[in-house]
DRENPA-3360 file (N, C-alpha, C; in nm, 2 decimals, always signed):
BEGIN
1 = XXXXXXXX = -0.67/+1.21/-0.05/-0.51/+1.19/+0.03/-0.57/+1.04/-0.01 ~ -0.41/+0.98/-0.05/-0.36/+0.87/-0.08/-0.31/+0.74/+0.05 ~ -0.42/+0.62/+0.06/-0.42/+0.56/+0.23/-0.29/+0.50/+0.18 ~ -0.19/+0.44/+0.29/-0.15/+0.33/+0.33/-0.18/+0.16/+0.32 ~ -0.11/+0.14/+0.27/-0.13/-0.02/+0.25/-0.04/-0.10/+0.23 ~ -0.05/-0.25/+0.30/+0.03/-0.33/+0.31/+0.11/-0.39/+0.20 ~ +0.20/-0.42/+0.20/+0.23/-0.47/+0.07/+0.14/-0.65/+0.07 ~ +0.15/-0.63/-0.09/+0.06/-0.76/-0.09/+0.14/-0.91/-0.13;
9 = XXXXXXXX = +0.14/-0.98/+0.03/+0.25/-1.08/-0.02/+0.17/-1.20/+0.03 ~ +0.06/-1.20/+0.10/-0.03/-1.32/+0.12/-0.12/-1.35/+0.00 ~ -0.10/-1.52/-0.02/-0.18/-1.57/-0.15/-0.25/-1.61/-0.08 ~ -0.44/-1.63/-0.05/-0.53/-1.70/-0.06/-0.56/-1.82/-0.13 ~ -0.62/-1.94/-0.05/-0.61/-2.08/-0.17/-0.80/-2.04/-0.17 ~ -0.85/-2.10/-0.28/-0.98/-2.09/-0.33/-0.98/-2.15/-0.47 ~ -1.13/-2.19/-0.52/-1.12/-2.29/-0.62/-1.08/-2.20/-0.77 ~ -1.07/-2.31/-0.85/-1.02/-2.27/-0.98/-1.10/-2.15/-1.05;
17 = XXXXXXXX = -1.00/-2.09/-1.10/-1.09/-2.01/-1.21/-1.03/-1.93/-1.35 ~ -1.07/-1.91/-1.46/-0.99/-1.94/-1.59/-0.95/-1.78/-1.60 ~ -0.81/-1.75/-1.66/-0.81/-1.59/-1.67/-0.87/-1.54/-1.78 ~ -0.88/-1.42/-1.73/-1.05/-1.31/-1.86/-0.98/-1.19/-1.85 ~ -0.99/-1.12/-1.92/-1.00/-0.99/-1.97/-1.09/-0.93/-1.84 ~ -1.02/-0.92/-1.69/-1.09/-0.86/-1.69/-1.07/-0.73/-1.59 ~ -1.18/-0.67/-1.47/-1.15/-0.57/-1.43/-0.97/-0.50/-1.37 ~ -0.95/-0.55/-1.36/-0.79/-0.53/-1.29/-0.67/-0.52/-1.41;
25 = XXXXXXXX = -0.71/-0.61/-1.50/-0.63/-0.60/-1.62/-0.67/-0.46/-1.73 ~ -0.76/-0.44/-1.75/-0.82/-0.32/-1.75/-0.76/-0.21/-1.76 ~ -0.79/-0.19/-1.64/-0.75/-0.05/-1.51/-0.57/-0.05/-1.51 ~ -0.51/-0.17/-1.53/-0.37/-0.15/-1.52/-0.34/-0.13/-1.70 ~ -0.41/-0.13/-1.77/-0.39/-0.09/-1.90/-0.45/+0.02/-1.95 ~ -0.54/+0.09/-1.87/-0.55/+0.22/-1.90/-0.49/+0.31/-1.81 ~ -0.40/+0.28/-1.68/-0.29/+0.36/-1.63/-0.24/+0.40/-1.69 ~ -0.15/+0.23/-1.74/-0.03/+0.25/-1.85/-0.04/+0.38/-1.95;
33 = XXXXXXXX = -0.15/+0.37/-1.98/-0.19/+0.51/-2.15/-0.22/+0.64/-2.06 ~ -0.20/+0.66/-1.93/-0.17/+0.78/-1.87/-0.04/+0.81/-1.83 ~ -0.01/+0.70/-1.79/+0.15/+0.71/-1.78/+0.25/+0.78/-1.84 ~ +0.21/+0.68/-2.00/+0.27/+0.74/-2.09/+0.27/+0.86/-2.15 ~ +0.12/+0.93/-2.10/+0.13/+1.08/-2.20/+0.18/+1.18/-2.05 ~ +0.19/+1.09/-1.95/+0.27/+1.20/-1.86/+0.44/+1.18/-1.83 ~ +0.44/+1.08/-1.92/+0.56/+1.06/-1.89/+0.68/+1.15/-2.01 ~ +0.55/+1.15/-2.12/+0.58/+1.21/-2.23/+0.60/+1.35/-2.23;
41 = XXXXXXXX = +0.49/+1.47/-2.14/+0.47/+1.58/-2.08/+0.56/+1.61/-1.98 ~ +0.66/+1.51/-1.91/+0.74/+1.55/-1.77/+0.88/+1.59/-1.90 ~ +0.88/+1.49/-1.98/+1.03/+1.59/-2.07/+1.05/+1.73/-2.09 ~ +0.91/+1.80/-2.10/+0.89/+1.94/-2.15/+0.92/+2.00/-1.98 ~ +0.90/+1.97/-1.92/+0.93/+2.03/-1.79/+1.09/+2.12/-1.76 ~ +1.03/+2.27/-1.76/+1.17/+2.31/-1.74/+1.26/+2.32/-1.61 ~ +1.38/+2.34/-1.55/+1.43/+2.35/-1.43/+1.34/+2.38/-1.34 ~ +1.30/+2.53/-1.38/+1.17/+2.57/-1.28/+1.06/+2.55/-1.22;
49 = XXXXXXXX = +1.01/+2.47/-1.37/+0.95/+2.37/-1.30/+0.93/+2.23/-1.25 ~ +1.05/+2.19/-1.24/+1.03/+2.01/-1.21/+1.03/+1.99/-1.09 ~ +1.03/+2.05/-0.98/+0.99/+2.06/-0.82/+0.84/+2.02/-0.81 ~ +0.74/+2.16/-0.87/+0.61/+2.17/-0.88/+0.56/+2.03/-0.99 ~ +0.62/+1.99/-1.06/+0.58/+1.97/-1.18/+0.56/+1.80/-1.12 ~ +0.68/+1.76/-1.06/+0.73/+1.61/-1.03/+0.58/+1.61/-0.90 ~ +0.58/+1.69/-0.84/+0.47/+1.69/-0.69/+0.36/+1.65/-0.77 ~ +0.32/+1.72/-0.86/+0.18/+1.72/-0.95/+0.16/+1.61/-1.00;
57 = XXXXXXXX = +0.24/+1.51/-1.07/+0.24/+1.43/-1.11/+0.26/+1.31/-1.03 ~ +0.28/+1.29/-0.91/+0.30/+1.21/-0.81/+0.11/+1.22/-0.74 ~ +0.07/+1.33/-0.73/-0.07/+1.38/-0.67/-0.11/+1.28/-0.79 ~ -0.11/+1.34/-0.89/-0.22/+1.30/-0.97/-0.23/+1.14/-1.02 ~ -0.14/+1.08/-0.99/-0.11/+0.91/-1.03/-0.14/+0.87/-0.94 ~ -0.14/+0.89/-0.79/-0.14/+0.88/-0.68/-0.34/+0.83/-0.69 ~ -0.40/+0.96/-0.73/-0.49/+0.99/-0.73/-0.60/+0.92/-0.84 ~ -0.50/+0.87/-0.96/-0.55/+0.76/-1.01/-0.56/+0.68/-0.97;
65 = XXXXXXXX = -0.51/+0.61/-0.89/-0.50/+0.46/-0.88/-0.55/+0.46/-0.73 ~ -0.58/+0.55/-0.62/-0.72/+0.54/-0.57/-0.85/+0.52/-0.60 ~ -0.86/+0.61/-0.73/-1.02/+0.62/-0.77/-1.04/+0.43/-0.85 ~ -0.94/+0.40/-0.93/-0.93/+0.26/-0.99/-0.97/+0.19/-0.88 ~ -0.90/+0.11/-0.76/-0.91/+0.12/-0.62/-1.12/+0.05/-0.57 ~ -1.11/+0.20/-0.56/-1.29/+0.26/-0.53/-1.32/+0.16/-0.60 ~ -1.31/+0.19/-0.75/-1.38/+0.11/-0.86/-1.40/-0.04/-0.82 ~ -1.28/-0.08/-0.84/-1.20/-0.24/-0.82/-1.33/-0.33/-0.69;
73 = XXXXXXXX = -1.32/-0.24/-0.58/-1.33/-0.24/-0.48/-1.49/-0.32/-0.47 ~ -1.58/-0.26/-0.59/-1.67/-0.28/-0.58/-1.74/-0.47/-0.61 ~ -1.66/-0.51/-0.66/-1.65/-0.63/-0.75/-1.66/-0.71/-0.58 ~ -1.58/-0.67/-0.50/-1.60/-0.75/-0.33/-1.53/-0.89/-0.36 ~ -1.54/-0.96/-0.22/-1.46/-1.10/-0.21/-1.29/-1.06/-0.17 ~ -1.33/-1.17/-0.11/-1.13/-1.17/-0.08/-1.06/-1.16/-0.16 ~ -1.00/-1.28/-0.27/-0.98/-1.27/-0.38/-0.93/-1.11/-0.46 ~ -1.11/-1.09/-0.46/-1.06/-0.94/-0.52/-1.02/-0.89/-0.48;
81 = XXXXXXXX = -0.96/-0.88/-0.34/-0.91/-0.75/-0.22/-0.74/-0.79/-0.29 ~ -0.76/-0.93/-0.26/-0.64/-0.94/-0.29/-0.54/-0.89/-0.43 ~ -0.60/-0.93/-0.49/-0.58/-0.91/-0.66/-0.55/-0.75/-0.65 ~ -0.65/-0.69/-0.62/-0.63/-0.53/-0.60/-0.52/-0.48/-0.58 ~ -0.47/-0.51/-0.42/-0.35/-0.45/-0.36/-0.21/-0.50/-0.42 ~ -0.22/-0.63/-0.50/-0.15/-0.62/-0.58/-0.09/-0.53/-0.71 ~ -0.25/-0.51/-0.80/-0.22/-0.42/-0.90/-0.21/-0.27/-0.83 ~ -0.25/-0.28/-0.74/-0.15/-0.18/-0.71/-0.03/-0.14/-0.71;
89 = XXXXXXXX = +0.01/-0.26/-0.64/+0.17/-0.22/-0.62/+0.25/-0.22/-0.79 ~ +0.15/-0.34/-0.84/+0.23/-0.31/-0.99/+0.21/-0.20/-1.05 ~ +0.08/-0.11/-1.04/+0.11/+0.06/-1.06/+0.19/+0.11/-1.02 ~ +0.21/+0.12/-0.92/+0.28/+0.22/-0.85/+0.45/+0.15/-0.86 ~ +0.48/+0.04/-0.88/+0.68/+0.00/-0.92/+0.70/+0.03/-1.10 ~ +0.58/+0.04/-1.15/+0.57/+0.09/-1.30/+0.59/+0.23/-1.30 ~ +0.51/+0.27/-1.24/+0.52/+0.44/-1.23/+0.66/+0.49/-1.23 ~ +0.73/+0.47/-1.12/+0.83/+0.45/-1.04/+0.94/+0.41/-1.10;
97 = XXXXXXXX = +0.94/+0.30/-1.16/+1.01/+0.27/-1.27/+1.08/+0.36/-1.40 ~ +0.98/+0.36/-1.46/+0.95/+0.44/-1.57/+1.00/+0.64/-1.54 ~ +0.94/+0.70/-1.46/+0.99/+0.82/-1.43/+1.11/+0.81/-1.37 ~ +1.19/+0.69/-1.38/+1.32/+0.71/-1.31/+1.42/+0.69/-1.39 ~ +1.37/+0.61/-1.51/+1.45/+0.54/-1.60/+1.44/+0.69/-1.78 ~ +1.34/+0.77/-1.75/+1.34/+0.85/-1.90/+1.41/+0.97/-1.84 ~ +1.47/+1.06/-1.92/+1.52/+1.17/-1.91/+1.47/+1.33/-1.89 ~ +1.46/+1.38/-1.80/+1.33/+1.48/-1.70/+1.41/+1.62/-1.61;
105 = XXXXXXXX = +1.32/+1.69/-1.62/+1.40/+1.75/-1.52/+1.35/+1.72/-1.38 ~ +1.27/+1.66/-1.35/+1.22/+1.63/-1.24/+1.26/+1.50/-1.17 ~ +1.35/+1.41/-1.21/+1.41/+1.31/-1.19/+1.47/+1.30/-1.07 ~ +1.57/+1.41/-1.00/+1.60/+1.40/-0.90/+1.47/+1.39/-0.78 ~ +1.39/+1.46/-0.80/+1.20/+1.53/-0.68/+1.19/+1.40/-0.70 ~ +1.15/+1.30/-0.81/+1.11/+1.18/-0.78/+1.12/+1.09/-0.70 ~ +1.30/+1.09/-0.68/+1.33/+1.01/-0.59/+1.30/+1.04/-0.45 ~ +1.22/+1.10/-0.39/+1.17/+1.15/-0.29/+0.99/+1.14/-0.25;
113 = XXXXXXXX = +0.96/+1.14/-0.42/+0.83/+1.15/-0.48/+0.76/+0.96/-0.48 ~ +0.84/+0.86/-0.44/+0.79/+0.76/-0.50/+0.69/+0.69/-0.47 ~ +0.60/+0.64/-0.62/+0.49/+0.61/-0.55/+0.46/+0.46/-0.49 ~ +0.55/+0.41/-0.45/+0.58/+0.28/-0.39/+0.58/+0.32/-0.26 ~ +0.69/+0.41/-0.22/+0.70/+0.47/-0.08/+0.55/+0.56/-0.02 ~ +0.53/+0.63/-0.15/+0.38/+0.68/-0.08/+0.27/+0.60/-0.02 ~ +0.28/+0.48/-0.06/+0.14/+0.39/-0.09/+0.18/+0.29/-0.01 ~ +0.30/+0.20/+0.03/+0.31/+0.12/+0.07/+0.44/+0.10/+0.16;
121 = XXXXXXXX = +0.48/+0.23/+0.16/+0.59/+0.32/+0.27/+0.73/+0.19/+0.24 ~ +0.75/+0.12/+0.14/+0.86/+0.06/+0.11/+0.92/+0.12/-0.08 ~ +1.03/+0.08/-0.03/+1.13/+0.08/-0.17/+1.19/-0.01/-0.26 ~ +1.16/-0.09/-0.27/+1.21/-0.22/-0.32/+1.09/-0.29/-0.40 ~ +1.08/-0.23/-0.49/+0.97/-0.31/-0.58/+1.07/-0.36/-0.72 ~ +1.21/-0.33/-0.74/+1.26/-0.37/-0.86/+1.32/-0.53/-0.78 ~ +1.29/-0.60/-0.65/+1.31/-0.66/-0.60/+1.19/-0.78/-0.54 ~ +1.09/-0.69/-0.50/+0.99/-0.71/-0.44/+0.95/-0.76/-0.57;
129 = XXXXXXXX = +0.84/-0.73/-0.64/+0.78/-0.77/-0.78/+0.81/-0.93/-0.82 ~ +0.96/-0.95/-0.81/+0.99/-1.07/-0.87/+0.97/-1.18/-0.71 ~ +1.00/-1.12/-0.63/+0.98/-1.22/-0.52/+0.84/-1.30/-0.54 ~ +0.73/-1.15/-0.54/+0.59/-1.15/-0.54/+0.60/-1.28/-0.65 ~ +0.60/-1.31/-0.78/+0.62/-1.36/-0.90/+0.69/-1.52/-0.88 ~ +0.75/-1.54/-0.74/+0.87/-1.64/-0.77/+0.74/-1.72/-0.62 ~ +0.67/-1.62/-0.58/+0.58/-1.70/-0.44/+0.47/-1.74/-0.53 ~ +0.40/-1.70/-0.65/+0.30/-1.72/-0.70/+0.32/-1.86/-0.81;
137 = XXXXXXXX = +0.43/-1.83/-0.82/+0.48/-1.95/-0.95/+0.49/-2.11/-0.88 ~ +0.56/-2.04/-0.75/+0.63/-2.16/-0.67/+0.45/-2.26/-0.59 ~ +0.37/-2.17/-0.55/+0.22/-2.19/-0.52/+0.13/-2.29/-0.62 ~ +0.18/-2.26/-0.72/+0.10/-2.32/-0.88/-0.07/-2.26/-0.83 ~ -0.13/-2.21/-0.74/-0.25/-2.21/-0.69/-0.34/-2.19/-0.83 ~ -0.39/-2.25/-0.91/-0.46/-2.18/-0.97/-0.59/-2.04/-0.98 ~ -0.61/-2.05/-0.84/-0.72/-1.92/-0.84/-0.65/-1.79/-0.83 ~ -0.45/-1.81/-0.86/-0.39/-1.73/-0.86/-0.39/-1.66/-0.97;
145 = XXXXXXXX = -0.42/-1.70/-1.11/-0.42/-1.69/-1.23/-0.41/-1.58/-1.26 ~ -0.53/-1.50/-1.21/-0.53/-1.36/-1.29/-0.44/-1.25/-1.20 ~ -0.41/-1.32/-1.13/-0.26/-1.20/-1.04/-0.18/-1.21/-1.10 ~ -0.13/-1.35/-1.11/-0.04/-1.42/-1.22/-0.04/-1.30/-1.36 ~ -0.17/-1.28/-1.39/-0.16/-1.24/-1.54/-0.11/-1.09/-1.48 ~ -0.18/-1.03/-1.42/-0.11/-0.87/-1.37/+0.04/-0.89/-1.37 ~ +0.08/-0.94/-1.31/+0.26/-0.94/-1.35/+0.33/-0.95/-1.50 ~ +0.21/-1.08/-1.55/+0.28/-1.09/-1.65/+0.23/-0.95/-1.79;
153 = XXXXXXXX = +0.14/-0.85/-1.78/+0.07/-0.75/-1.85/+0.22/-0.64/-1.77 ~ +0.30/-0.69/-1.65/+0.36/-0.53/-1.60/+0.48/-0.58/-1.72 ~ +0.52/-0.70/-1.69/+0.68/-0.73/-1.75/+0.65/-0.72/-1.90 ~ +0.55/-0.74/-1.99/+0.53/-0.72/-2.08/+0.54/-0.57/-2.13 ~ +0.50/-0.47/-2.03/+0.45/-0.32/-2.06/+0.61/-0.29/-1.97 ~ +0.76/-0.34/-2.01/+0.91/-0.31/-1.95/+0.89/-0.31/-1.85 ~ +0.84/-0.35/-1.75/+0.87/-0.35/-1.63/+1.00/-0.44/-1.62 ~ +1.14/-0.39/-1.52/+1.23/-0.51/-1.57/+1.27/-0.51/-1.37;
161 = XXXXXXXX = +1.21/-0.44/-1.32/+1.34/-0.43/-1.18/+1.49/-0.46/-1.18 ~ +1.55/-0.50/-1.10/+1.65/-0.56/-1.05/+1.71/-0.62/-1.17 ~ +1.66/-0.64/-1.27/+1.72/-0.73/-1.40/+1.73/-0.59/-1.53 ~ +1.72/-0.45/-1.50/+1.72/-0.32/-1.56/+1.92/-0.32/-1.58 ~ +1.97/-0.34/-1.45/+2.09/-0.32/-1.50/+2.18/-0.44/-1.56 ~ +2.27/-0.37/-1.69/+2.31/-0.49/-1.76/+2.20/-0.56/-1.85 ~ +2.27/-0.64/-1.93/+2.22/-0.76/-2.01/+2.16/-0.86/-1.94 ~ +2.01/-0.83/-1.90/+1.95/-0.99/-1.84/+1.81/-0.97/-1.92;
169 = XXXXXXXX = +1.80/-0.94/-2.04/+1.67/-0.94/-2.09/+1.66/-1.13/-2.12 ~ +1.75/-1.18/-2.12/+1.68/-1.34/-2.13/+1.66/-1.38/-2.01 ~ +1.68/-1.33/-1.92/+1.57/-1.35/-1.76/+1.44/-1.32/-1.74 ~ +1.42/-1.19/-1.82/+1.31/-1.16/-1.82/+1.20/-1.21/-1.90 ~ +1.26/-1.27/-2.02/+1.21/-1.34/-2.14/+1.17/-1.48/-2.05 ~ +1.23/-1.56/-2.00/+1.23/-1.68/-1.90/+1.12/-1.66/-1.82 ~ +1.14/-1.58/-1.73/+1.01/-1.50/-1.65/+0.85/-1.52/-1.68 ~ +0.85/-1.46/-1.83/+0.67/-1.42/-1.88/+0.68/-1.52/-1.95;
177 = XXXXXXXX = +0.80/-1.60/-2.01/+0.72/-1.73/-2.05/+0.66/-1.85/-1.93 ~ +0.74/-1.86/-1.85/+0.68/-1.93/-1.69/+0.46/-1.87/-1.67 ~ +0.49/-1.75/-1.65/+0.37/-1.70/-1.62/+0.29/-1.71/-1.73 ~ +0.30/-1.70/-1.85/+0.23/-1.71/-1.94/+0.20/-1.87/-1.94 ~ +0.27/-1.96/-1.94/+0.20/-2.08/-1.95/+0.17/-2.11/-1.83 ~ +0.17/-2.05/-1.71/+0.07/-2.05/-1.56/-0.03/-2.02/-1.60 ~ -0.05/-1.92/-1.69/-0.19/-1.85/-1.65/-0.28/-1.94/-1.78 ~ -0.21/-1.91/-1.89/-0.30/-2.00/-1.97/-0.29/-2.16/-1.99;
185 = XXXXXXXX = -0.18/-2.28/-1.92/-0.19/-2.37/-1.89/-0.17/-2.43/-2.04 ~ -0.04/-2.40/-2.13/+0.04/-2.41/-2.27/+0.10/-2.33/-2.26 ~ +0.21/-2.36/-2.33/+0.33/-2.27/-2.36/+0.30/-2.20/-2.48 ~ +0.37/-2.03/-2.49/+0.30/-1.92/-2.52/+0.38/-1.98/-2.70 ~ +0.31/-1.93/-2.82/+0.31/-1.97/-2.93/+0.37/-1.89/-3.00 ~ +0.51/-1.93/-3.09/+0.60/-1.82/-3.15/+0.53/-1.76/-3.26 ~ +0.42/-1.76/-3.24/+0.35/-1.68/-3.37/+0.34/-1.55/-3.32 ~ +0.33/-1.43/-3.41/+0.30/-1.26/-3.38/+0.19/-1.26/-3.31;
193 = XXXXXXXX = +0.10/-1.35/-3.33/-0.02/-1.28/-3.25/-0.02/-1.32/-3.11 ~ +0.05/-1.43/-3.11/+0.10/-1.41/-2.90/+0.20/-1.39/-2.85 ~ +0.28/-1.30/-2.97/+0.42/-1.24/-2.92/+0.37/-1.08/-2.84 ~ +0.39/-0.99/-2.75/+0.35/-0.87/-2.71/+0.47/-0.79/-2.79 ~ +0.45/-0.76/-2.91/+0.59/-0.68/-3.02/+0.62/-0.54/-2.90 ~ +0.56/-0.49/-2.84/+0.60/-0.40/-2.78/+0.50/-0.29/-2.67 ~ +0.55/-0.28/-2.61/+0.46/-0.20/-2.49/+0.36/-0.11/-2.52 ~ +0.38/-0.02/-2.62/+0.25/+0.03/-2.70/+0.15/-0.01/-2.77;
201 = XXXXXXXX = +0.23/-0.09/-2.84/+0.15/-0.17/-2.93/+0.05/-0.25/-2.82 ~ +0.11/-0.33/-2.69/+0.03/-0.42/-2.62/-0.05/-0.29/-2.54 ~ -0.04/-0.16/-2.53/-0.16/-0.11/-2.43/-0.27/-0.10/-2.54 ~ -0.27/-0.06/-2.65/-0.39/-0.04/-2.70/-0.43/-0.17/-2.77 ~ -0.44/-0.26/-2.73/-0.48/-0.39/-2.77/-0.57/-0.46/-2.68 ~ -0.69/-0.47/-2.73/-0.83/-0.49/-2.66/-0.78/-0.65/-2.60 ~ -0.74/-0.75/-2.67/-0.75/-0.83/-2.71/-0.68/-0.95/-2.80 ~ -0.63/-1.06/-2.76/-0.57/-1.14/-2.92/-0.67/-1.20/-2.96;
209 = XXXXXXXX = -0.71/-1.14/-3.12/-0.80/-1.19/-3.16/-0.74/-1.29/-3.35 ~ -0.79/-1.39/-3.33/-0.74/-1.51/-3.51/-0.83/-1.42/-3.58 ~ -0.80/-1.37/-3.62/-0.80/-1.31/-3.78/-0.94/-1.40/-3.86 ~ -0.92/-1.48/-3.81/-1.03/-1.60/-3.89/-1.14/-1.63/-3.87 ~ -1.16/-1.55/-3.72/-1.26/-1.64/-3.63/-1.30/-1.49/-3.60 ~ -1.26/-1.37/-3.65/-1.34/-1.22/-3.60/-1.43/-1.22/-3.65 ~ -1.48/-1.28/-3.82/-1.66/-1.23/-3.84/-1.74/-1.32/-3.69 ~ -1.69/-1.44/-3.67/-1.73/-1.51/-3.59/-1.83/-1.47/-3.41;
217 = XXXXXXXX = -1.73/-1.38/-3.38/-1.77/-1.31/-3.25/-1.94/-1.32/-3.20 ~ -1.87/-1.39/-3.05/-2.05/-1.45/-3.02/-2.02/-1.33/-2.97 ~ -2.20/-1.26/-2.93/-2.25/-1.18/-2.80/-2.20/-1.15/-2.69 ~ -2.15/-1.22/-2.63/-2.06/-1.21/-2.50/-1.93/-1.12/-2.54 ~ -1.92/-1.19/-2.61/-1.79/-1.09/-2.68/-1.77/-0.96/-2.78 ~ -1.86/-0.98/-2.82/-1.95/-0.85/-2.87/-1.98/-0.75/-2.68 ~ -2.01/-0.77/-2.61/-2.04/-0.74/-2.55/-1.94/-0.65/-2.46 ~ -1.84/-0.79/-2.45/-1.71/-0.73/-2.35/-1.63/-0.66/-2.44;
225 = XXXXXXXX = -1.66/-0.60/-2.56/-1.54/-0.51/-2.66/-1.65/-0.41/-2.64 ~ -1.77/-0.38/-2.56/-1.83/-0.28/-2.55/-1.80/-0.21/-2.44 ~ -1.77/-0.28/-2.34/-1.76/-0.25/-2.22/-1.61/-0.22/-2.17 ~ -1.52/-0.31/-2.24/-1.38/-0.23/-2.29/-1.37/-0.06/-2.34 ~ -1.45/-0.08/-2.45/-1.47/+0.05/-2.51/-1.56/+0.14/-2.39 ~ -1.65/+0.12/-2.32/-1.69/+0.21/-2.25/-1.61/+0.28/-2.12 ~ -1.53/+0.16/-2.10/-1.39/+0.18/-1.99/-1.32/+0.27/-2.01 ~ -1.24/+0.24/-2.18/-1.20/+0.36/-2.22/-1.22/+0.47/-2.19;
233 = XXXXXXXX = -1.32/+0.53/-2.28/-1.43/+0.62/-2.25/-1.42/+0.71/-2.07 ~ -1.44/+0.59/-1.98/-1.44/+0.67/-1.87/-1.28/+0.72/-1.80 ~ -1.19/+0.63/-1.87/-1.06/+0.68/-1.86/-0.99/+0.81/-1.93 ~ -1.05/+0.81/-2.00/-1.02/+0.95/-2.11/-1.05/+1.04/-2.00 ~ -1.22/+1.02/-1.96/-1.19/+1.16/-1.85/-1.18/+1.18/-1.74 ~ -1.15/+1.08/-1.71/-1.06/+1.06/-1.55/-0.92/+1.15/-1.58 ~ -0.89/+1.08/-1.74/-0.78/+1.13/-1.73/-0.73/+1.29/-1.77 ~ -0.85/+1.31/-1.81/-0.85/+1.54/-1.81/-0.85/+1.55/-1.67;
241 = XXXXXXXX = -0.93/+1.50/-1.58/-1.00/+1.54/-1.46/-0.88/+1.52/-1.38 ~ -0.74/+1.42/-1.39/-0.67/+1.39/-1.37/-0.51/+1.51/-1.39 ~ -0.52/+1.51/-1.45/-0.35/+1.58/-1.52/-0.47/+1.75/-1.56 ~ -0.55/+1.77/-1.55/-0.56/+1.93/-1.59/-0.47/+2.03/-1.53 ~ -0.44/+2.06/-1.39/-0.35/+2.11/-1.38/-0.20/+2.12/-1.40 ~ -0.14/+1.99/-1.40/-0.01/+1.98/-1.49/-0.03/+2.04/-1.65 ~ -0.14/+2.01/-1.69/-0.15/+2.07/-1.84/-0.16/+2.22/-1.84 ~ -0.21/+2.27/-1.78/-0.20/+2.44/-1.77/-0.10/+2.46/-1.70;
249 = XXXXXXXX = +0.01/+2.38/-1.62/+0.15/+2.47/-1.59/+0.20/+2.43/-1.73 ~ +0.21/+2.35/-1.79/+0.28/+2.34/-1.88/+0.25/+2.40/-2.03 ~ +0.11/+2.45/-2.05/+0.05/+2.57/-2.11/+0.13/+2.66/-2.13 ~ +0.13/+2.71/-1.93/+0.16/+2.85/-1.92/+0.28/+2.87/-2.01 ~ +0.34/+2.80/-1.99/+0.52/+2.81/-2.02/+0.57/+2.79/-2.13 ~ +0.49/+2.78/-2.25/+0.56/+2.71/-2.36/+0.60/+2.84/-2.36 ~ +0.71/+2.77/-2.51/+0.81/+2.90/-2.53/+0.84/+2.89/-2.69 ~ +0.91/+2.95/-2.79/+0.91/+2.90/-2.92/+0.93/+2.80/-2.93;
257 = XXXXXXX = +1.02/+2.69/-2.91/+1.07/+2.58/-2.94/+0.89/+2.51/-2.92 ~ +0.80/+2.53/-2.83/+0.73/+2.47/-2.81/+0.76/+2.36/-2.68 ~ +0.64/+2.32/-2.65/+0.63/+2.20/-2.52/+0.52/+2.12/-2.57 ~ +0.56/+1.98/-2.49/+0.48/+1.88/-2.58/+0.37/+1.87/-2.49 ~ +0.23/+1.88/-2.49/+0.13/+1.89/-2.43/+0.08/+1.78/-2.38 ~ -0.03/+1.78/-2.31/-0.05/+1.64/-2.28/-0.19/+1.57/-2.32 ~ -0.25/+1.66/-2.41/-0.36/+1.61/-2.49/-0.36/+1.54/-2.60;
% end
């Protein structure tokens, strides 16, 4: 059963730390991969399956968020707990926006199954995500760069919130640029290596590596890459466990035209 958490608003002060590919960032990418697959499968639901399918999707995504939270809390520390609350909110907001933006039979049911409502008892992520960003950028606390990095990930993965309606992509670009500069303490470069070309490409990227330096990977970077790979394998196992009931339901209704499975 999902636990209800307070919306992450407070930001504590602490010593500065450099942004890094930490567990919260890795988990967000893993969650997005699962969300992409769930979204693809959701478009195959029939009207008769829509309510049950939407409920199962809500349950599985909420359970995955809880499992990732349990793993993250092992790190301990006040800032880690605070960052995890932001990560939970971002995952819920991203899932709700995507599942309300795609065309599928369960969309009307999802409006009463919002993950944000389920986990935080609120339904204003389109506004609140940018309020959180404004607060972080206003405070400019170096210790919150890893939290800002999570919001940068969210915008790079396609979250638009209150700016989804109308042609306001330039505003999103400005916010992303400000987040990038705060996180990395330098302006984003205009090279292909620094740009996040698409959400799907970004989700499958482990890190931004300079091709000329690739052969000179240090032992620490190699260990980090191996850790990321291991976590991705664990994520795949969690994916199979989390989505098996929904996959069974989809597979049981395969028609002559075929349905997209979740494998």
